[in-house]
C-alpha positions in Angstrom: -22.7 21.8 -3.6 -25.0 19.4 -5.3 -28.6 20.8 -6.6 -30.4 17.4 -6.1 -29.9 14.0 -6.3 -27.5 12.6 -8.3 -27.3 16.3 -10.0 -24.1 18.2 -10.5 -22.5 20.7 -8.6 -23.8 24.2 -8.6 -21.4 26.3 -10.4 -19.6 29.7 -9.9 -19.7 32.9 -12.0 -16.0 33.8 -12.7 -14.3 36.7 -14.8 -11.1 35.6 -16.5 -8.3 37.6 -18.2 -7.4 35.4 -21.0 -4.6 36.4 -24.0 -6.4 37.3 -27.2 -4.7 33.8 -28.8 -6.2 31.4 -26.2 -9.7 33.2 -26.3 -9.6 33.1 -30.4 -8.7 29.5 -30.1 -11.7 28.3 -27.7 -14.2 30.6 -29.7 -13.5 28.4 -32.5 -15.3 25.7 -31.0 -19.2 25.4 -30.5 -19.5 25.9 -26.8 -16.2 27.4 -25.9 -17.1 28.1 -22.4 -17.8 24.5 -21.9 -14.6 23.6 -23.7 -12.7 26.1 -21.5 -14.3 24.3 -18.6 -13.6 20.9 -19.5 -9.9 22.2 -19.7 -9.4 23.6 -16.4 -11.6 20.6 -14.4 -9.2 18.0 -16.3 -6.1 19.7 -15.3 -7.1 20.2 -11.3 -7.9 16.4 -11.5 -4.6 15.9 -13.0 -3.0 17.6 -10.0 -5.2 15.6 -7.6 -3.6 12.6 -8.9 -0.4 13.7 -9.0 -0.5 14.8 -5.4 -1.6 11.6 -4.7 0.7 9.7 -6.3 3.6 11.8 -4.9 2.3 11.6 -1.5 2.2 7.5 -1.7 5.7 8.0 -3.4 6.8 10.1 0.0 5.2 7.5 2.3 6.9 5.0 0.8 10.2 6.6 1.0 9.3 7.3 4.2 8.9 3.8 5.2 11.8 2.4 3.0 14.1 5.1 5.2 12.5 3.9 8.9 13.0 0.2 7.8 16.6 1.3 6.7 17.4 3.2 10.0 15.4 -0.2 11.7 17.4 -2.9 10.1 20.6 -1.2 11.1 19.7 -0.9 15.0 18.9 -4.3 14.4 21.9 -5.3 13.1 24.2 -3.2 15.6 22.1 -4.5 18.4 22.8 -7.9 17.2 26.5 -7.6 16.8 26.5 -6.1 20.2 24.9 -9.0 21.8 26.6 -11.4 19.5 29.8 -10.2 21.1 28.4 -10.0 25.1 27.6 -13.3 24.5 30.7 -14.7 23.3 32.9 -13.3 26.2 
């Protein structure tokens, strides 16, 4: 939730269990909690981008399949009507 106009969203405090080597890596940094937060936020943003891209690709595949089906139906209709008109 934004705390004011143009302000950052309020944060929630969580306890997190990490392997010791992961914590040791981040503790080498000047502000390790900020760096951990950046990594997690970027991961979530990337997942959102991936899901969005995957959704677009699925929509394109669905449209392609629908067009292929319609094209086949049109060919069948045309062939049938072409034969009917010749008889």
